[in-house]
Each structure stands twice: as structure tokens, then as C-alpha cells.
N, C-alpha and C positions, 0 to 999 in steps of 0.2 A: 443428661449432662454430656455423655459422650458425642451425642449429635450436636450440641451446641459447640464443643470443642472442635470438632471436625469441620463444622461450618466456618467457625473462626480462622482456623488453619487454611481452609479453601479460600476464604476472602483475602487474607494477606498474600497467598500466593498468586491469586489472579490479579491482585492490585500490583504487585511487585512485577509480575510478568510483562506488565505494558511497556516497561522502560529497559531499553537496551544500551549497553554501554559497548563502545567502540574503541580499539586501540589503532591509531593511524600513524603509519611510518611514511616519511616523505622528507621533501626538500622545501624549507622556507627561504624565500626570497625577499629581502627588505631593500627598497629603493628609495632614496632620499636625495633629491636634487640630481647630482651627478654620480652618487656612490651607489654600489649595488654590493650587497653581502649576502651570502648563502650558507645555510647551516642545514645539516641533517637534523631533523626533530622527531620526536614522538609525542602525539597530542592525545588527549581523550576527547570523545563526544558522547553526550548522553543523548538518547533519541527516545521519543515516546510518540504515541498518536498525536498528541496535543502541542507539543513543543520540542525544541532541540536546544541543547546548550553546547557551545562550541568556543573554546578560548575564553570563558566567562561571559560570553554574549549569548542572551536567551534570544531565541527566534520562535515564534513572535515575540517582540519585545514588549514588556508590560507598559511602558510610557512612551514608546516610540510609535506613532500612529502609522507611518509608511514602514511597516514591517511585515514580511510575508514568510510563512513556513508551509509547504505543500508536500505531504507524504504521498506519494504515488506508488502504484505497483511495482515499478522498476527503478524509480528515481525519487530522491528528495531534493527539493529546491528550497533554497532560504536567502532571504535578503532584507536589507533595511536601509533607509536613508535618513539621516538625521540632519537637523537644521540648526544654525545658530542665528537666530533673528529669521530673515527672509532668505539667507544664503546657505546652500547646503554645505555642510561641514565634514560630512562623512558618508560614505556609501560601503556597505559591506554585502558581499553575495557570494553564492557558492552552490555547490550540488554534491550529493553522494549517489553514485551508481549503485543500486542495490543488488545488481547482477555481479559486476566485477569487483566491487569495493572501492573503485576509484573515488577519490575525494579531491575537490579543487575549492579554493577558498581565496577570495582577495578582500582586502581591507584598505581603502583609500581614504586618507585624511587629508581634506584639501587645503586646509589653512597652513599646515606644517609641510605641505608637498611630499607626503610620505606614503608609500604603498608597501603592503606586505601580502605577498602571495604564497601559498602552500598548495603543493601537489603531491599526492601519495596515494597509498593503498590502506583500507581500513579492515581490520578483522574484529570479530566479535570478542569482547573480553569480559572480564568481571571486575566488579566494584572492589576496589583495594580495601575500604573500610566499612 
């Protein structure tokens, strides 16, 4: 019985150990036509071997076929290209430098002519709940 309990604890620890939570502080810039707004912002990113969640967007995305998530030794690259019919309606891309913690993200909405850029530094965090 003790062995079974130890095994169950080990499995849950190893499964939970696959996900890393990052807290990233930086500047978010929103550009819409001729206006530009900047705010200091703190965001959370969830990273695992198979996916990453950033601002509610999952990379690779389950339903968007043109979605990439590559976790390399020193860098994580992610992107997606979404279509409305045959026209690209959105592109999102970015990277996280695994050495320095630098994060860069841009989200372009072509139909509304809006672009959001985030540039900051990430640190390992803990899940709040």
C-alpha cells in the first residue's frame, strides 16, 4: 500500500512538473490607425513541452491549422495565422528567450487595423490557484 501511495505521489509530481508558469513584466503597445497607447503590464504565461498559453491564446491552437509552437534549448517560438474565408484576418507571433527571459509578442488584427505589441522580461512564477 505504501508503494502504491508513493507511486501515485510521484506520478502527480512528474505530470505537474511539466508545466512552468511565467510572470512577465513589460510594456504593451496598442496601435489602431493613427493612435498609439502604451501601458505597463504584467502577464502570465503557461509553458509545457507540448503547448503554451499566452493571453488566453493556446499555441499550437487546437482549431487553427497554421499554428506553431517550438520549444528549443535556448528559445521558444510561437505563431499562428488565422483566416476569415480566404483572407488572413489575424497573425500572432512571438518568442521567449530561455536564457535572458526576454519575451516579445505581436498580435495583428488585419480587419480592424489593430496591432498589439508586448516586450518584457519573464521570471518563473507560481500558479495562484
